[in-house]
C-alpha positions as CSV (number, residue, x, y, z in Angstrom):
1,M,-27.0,-3.8,17.9
2,R,-30.2,-6.0,17.6
3,Q,-30.7,-9.1,19.5
4,Y,-32.8,-12.4,18.2
5,K,-34.8,-14.2,20.2
6,A,-33.4,-18.0,20.9
7,I,-34.8,-21.3,21.8
8,I,-33.7,-24.9,22.0
9,V,-35.5,-28.0,22.0
10,D,-33.5,-31.1,22.6
11,D,-33.7,-34.3,25.1
12,E,-30.0,-34.5,25.5
13,V,-29.3,-32.4,28.6
14,H,-25.4,-31.8,27.1
15,A,-26.4,-30.7,23.9
16,L,-28.7,-28.2,26.2
17,D,-25.8,-27.0,27.8
18,T,-23.6,-26.5,25.0
19,L,-26.2,-24.3,22.9
20,R,-26.7,-22.0,25.7
21,S,-23.4,-21.6,26.2
22,Y,-23.0,-20.4,22.5
23,I,-26.1,-18.2,22.6
24,Q,-24.5,-16.8,25.5
25,K,-21.7,-15.7,24.0
26,T,-23.3,-14.4,20.5
27,P,-24.1,-10.4,21.0
28,S,-26.8,-11.0,18.6
29,L,-28.7,-13.6,20.1
30,R,-30.4,-14.1,23.4
31,L,-32.2,-16.6,24.7
32,G,-35.9,-17.2,25.3
33,G,-35.9,-20.9,26.7
34,S,-34.8,-24.5,26.5
35,Y,-37.3,-27.4,26.5
36,E,-36.1,-31.2,27.3
37,N,-39.6,-32.1,26.1
38,P,-40.4,-31.1,22.2
39,L,-44.4,-30.9,23.7
40,E,-43.4,-27.9,26.1
41,A,-42.2,-26.4,23.3
42,L,-45.2,-26.3,20.9
43,E,-47.1,-23.4,22.5
44,I,-44.5,-21.1,22.0
45,L,-43.4,-22.3,19.0
46,S,-47.0,-22.0,17.3
47,G,-48.0,-18.9,19.2
48,N,-48.4,-15.5,18.7
49,Q,-45.3,-14.4,19.8
50,P,-42.7,-16.9,18.8
51,P,-38.8,-16.6,19.3
52,D,-36.9,-15.2,16.1
53,I,-34.6,-18.9,15.7
54,A,-35.5,-22.3,17.0
55,F,-33.0,-24.9,17.4
56,L,-34.3,-28.0,17.2
57,D,-32.7,-31.6,17.6
58,I,-34.3,-34.2,15.6
59,D,-34.4,-37.3,17.5
60,M,-36.9,-36.8,20.6
61,P,-39.4,-38.9,22.1
62,E,-42.6,-37.6,21.9
63,L,-42.5,-35.3,18.8
64,S,-39.8,-35.7,16.3
65,G,-38.0,-31.7,15.0
66,L,-39.6,-32.3,12.1
67,V,-42.9,-32.7,12.9
68,L,-42.4,-30.1,15.2
69,A,-41.3,-27.7,12.5
70,K,-44.2,-28.0,10.4
71,L,-46.3,-27.3,13.7
72,T,-44.0,-24.0,14.4
73,S,-45.1,-20.9,13.1
74,S,-43.5,-19.5,9.6
75,K,-42.3,-16.3,11.4
76,V,-39.8,-18.9,13.1
77,Q,-36.3,-19.6,11.3
78,V,-35.8,-23.1,12.0
79,V,-32.0,-24.6,12.3
80,F,-31.8,-28.3,12.7
81,T,-28.9,-30.1,15.7
82,S,-28.7,-33.8,14.8
83,A,-26.3,-36.3,15.2
84,H,-27.9,-37.9,12.1
85,E,-26.7,-36.9,8.5
86,Q,-29.7,-38.9,7.1
87,Y,-32.2,-36.7,8.4
88,A,-31.0,-33.6,6.3
89,L,-32.7,-33.9,3.1
90,D,-35.8,-34.1,5.5
91,A,-34.8,-31.2,7.0
92,F,-34.5,-28.8,4.2
93,G,-37.9,-30.1,3.0
94,V,-39.6,-28.2,5.4
95,N,-37.6,-24.9,4.8
96,A,-34.9,-25.3,7.8
97,V,-32.6,-22.4,7.4
98,D,-29.6,-24.7,8.1
99,Y,-28.5,-28.2,9.8
100,L,-25.6,-28.3,12.4
101,L,-24.5,-32.1,12.8
102,K,-23.4,-32.8,16.3
103,P,-21.0,-32.4,17.7
104,F,-20.2,-28.6,15.7
105,S,-17.9,-26.1,16.7
106,F,-18.8,-22.3,17.9
107,E,-17.3,-21.4,14.5
108,R,-19.7,-23.1,12.7
109,F,-22.5,-22.2,15.0
110,L,-21.6,-18.5,14.1
111,I,-21.9,-19.1,10.7
112,T,-25.3,-20.9,11.5
113,V,-26.4,-17.4,13.3
114,Q,-24.6,-14.9,10.5
115,K,-27.1,-16.8,7.7
116,V,-30.3,-16.9,9.5
117,C,-30.0,-13.2,10.7
118,K,-29.2,-12.0,7.4
119,K,-32.5,-14.2,6.0
120,I,-34.4,-12.6,8.9
121,T,-32.9,-8.7,8.1
122,K,-33.7,-9.4,4.1
123,A,-37.4,-10.4,4.9
124,E,-37.8,-7.4,7.2
125,T,-37.0,-5.4,4.8
126,P,-39.7,-4.0,2.2
127,I,-38.1,-3.7,-1.7
128,T,-39.6,-0.2,-2.8
129,S,-39.7,0.9,-6.5
130,M,-36.6,2.7,-8.1
131,P,-35.8,4.4,-10.5
132,L,-33.5,2.5,-14.1
133,F,-32.4,4.7,-16.4
134,F,-31.7,3.4,-19.9
135,K,-29.6,5.0,-22.9
136,A,-32.6,5.4,-25.7
137,N,-31.5,4.5,-29.1
138,V,-31.0,7.8,-29.9
139,K,-27.9,10.5,-29.0
140,G,-28.0,12.0,-25.8
141,K,-31.9,10.4,-24.6
142,I,-32.3,8.5,-21.5
143,I,-35.6,6.9,-20.7
144,R,-36.5,6.5,-17.1
145,I,-38.5,3.4,-16.0
146,M,-39.3,2.4,-12.6
147,S,-38.6,-0.6,-11.3
148,D,-42.4,-1.5,-10.6
149,K,-43.8,-1.0,-13.5
150,I,-41.8,-3.8,-15.9
151,T,-43.0,-6.8,-15.9
152,Y,-40.5,-8.4,-18.1
153,I,-37.0,-8.4,-19.8
154,E,-36.7,-10.4,-22.8
155,A,-33.2,-10.9,-24.9
156,M,-33.1,-10.4,-28.0
157,L,-29.6,-10.5,-30.0
158,N,-27.9,-7.3,-29.1
159,Y,-31.1,-5.6,-27.6
160,I,-33.5,-6.0,-25.0
161,K,-37.0,-5.8,-24.8
162,I,-38.5,-4.1,-21.8
163,Y,-42.2,-4.8,-21.1
164,T,-43.7,-2.8,-18.9
165,I,-47.7,-2.6,-17.0
166,I,-48.1,0.9,-18.7
167,S,-47.3,0.5,-22.5
168,E,-48.5,-2.4,-24.8
169,T,-45.3,-1.6,-26.8
170,P,-41.8,-2.6,-25.4
171,K,-39.1,-0.2,-25.3
172,I,-36.1,-1.5,-27.5
173,I,-32.9,-0.6,-25.8
174,Y,-29.5,-1.5,-27.2
175,L,-27.9,-3.4,-24.2
176,S,-27.3,-7.1,-23.7
177,L,-29.6,-8.8,-20.5
178,K,-26.4,-9.7,-18.7
179,E,-25.9,-5.5,-18.4
180,A,-29.2,-4.8,-17.3
181,E,-29.5,-7.9,-14.8
182,S,-26.1,-6.4,-13.4
183,K,-28.2,-2.9,-12.2
184,L,-31.3,-4.8,-10.8
185,G,-30.1,-5.3,-7.3
186,G,-32.3,-4.1,-4.7
187,T,-35.5,-4.8,-7.2
188,N,-38.0,-7.5,-7.7
189,L,-36.5,-8.3,-10.9
190,I,-34.8,-11.8,-11.2
191,R,-33.5,-13.9,-13.8
192,I,-34.8,-17.0,-14.6
193,N,-33.5,-18.3,-18.5
194,R,-31.0,-16.8,-21.0
195,S,-33.7,-14.7,-22.7
196,F,-36.0,-13.4,-19.6
197,V,-35.7,-11.3,-16.4
198,I,-39.2,-11.0,-14.8
199,N,-40.5,-9.1,-12.2
200,T,-41.4,-11.0,-9.3
201,T,-44.1,-8.6,-8.1
202,F,-46.5,-10.1,-11.0
203,L,-45.7,-13.9,-10.1
204,E,-48.4,-15.4,-9.7
205,V,-47.9,-19.4,-9.7
206,V,-44.9,-21.6,-9.4
207,E,-45.2,-24.9,-10.4
208,G,-41.9,-27.1,-10.4
209,N,-39.7,-24.5,-13.2
210,R,-42.8,-23.2,-14.6
211,I,-43.6,-19.5,-13.8
212,T,-47.2,-18.2,-14.8
213,M,-47.3,-14.3,-14.5
214,S,-50.1,-12.6,-13.4
215,N,-51.0,-11.3,-17.0
216,G,-51.3,-15.1,-18.1
217,E,-47.6,-15.2,-19.4
218,R,-45.8,-18.2,-18.7
219,F,-41.6,-18.9,-18.0
220,I,-39.5,-21.7,-18.1
221,V,-36.8,-21.7,-15.6
222,G,-33.4,-22.3,-16.9
223,P,-31.1,-25.0,-15.8
224,S,-28.5,-22.9,-15.1
225,Y,-30.9,-20.2,-13.0
226,K,-32.6,-22.9,-10.9
227,T,-30.5,-22.7,-7.8
228,S,-30.9,-19.1,-7.5
229,F,-34.5,-18.8,-8.4
230,H,-35.7,-21.4,-5.9
231,A,-33.3,-20.2,-2.8
232,Y,-35.3,-16.4,-3.7
233,L,-38.1,-18.4,-3.6
234,N,-37.4,-20.4,0.0
235,A,-36.3,-17.0,1.8
236,N,-39.4,-15.5,0.3
237,T,-42.0,-18.1,1.2
238,I,-44.6,-18.2,4.3
239,G,-45.5,-21.6,5.3
240,G,-46.1,-24.5,3.5
241,K,-44.0,-27.0,5.9
242,Q,-45.0,-30.2,4.6
């Protein structure tokens, strides 16, 4: 089993002791250090070989956990630990994976660890192109399209239009967008509204709920898809802790 290096930064001795014991009981974690002074932890958190996970208290002297997180390498998955609920919104504003409200149980801690490990694994797993097979509108004919060649898919009543980088003319397939979407796991194709699935390989800029593709096409993220889309972005965004 792979072990993830974790460090703790907390100015309360009792909190440090609790987290040390939790980490030592968790097979997927190994303790890389614990610090009462956040300034002492800054060098390792911002260095070339940072830990995989950092458990940071928020309300600390010298340097708050929120500021420390902004100075931390983007490679580190940050989990905040605090006795104060009011910092939760600010915590997720610096891309924290989770927020543990003290006192928290070992079971709650394990849920967070599982969440963090899944995020690390996902980030490290390359998404490769895969063949997608579509039944054509001619009996017995099947069309193969490689997933990395698709720029976007558009719903059109009972049909879909598949736009690719290798043809100016879209492929028209008798299939609902929902049915097509169900077969796209493991690709970079993601549903953004009722009418479109886009390939994030060709996503150029995101401004709020507005998307601009590398070919200049523009889309709007629909209300029902905001949560899943922004969760995808958060899981794949590097830096930007501001």
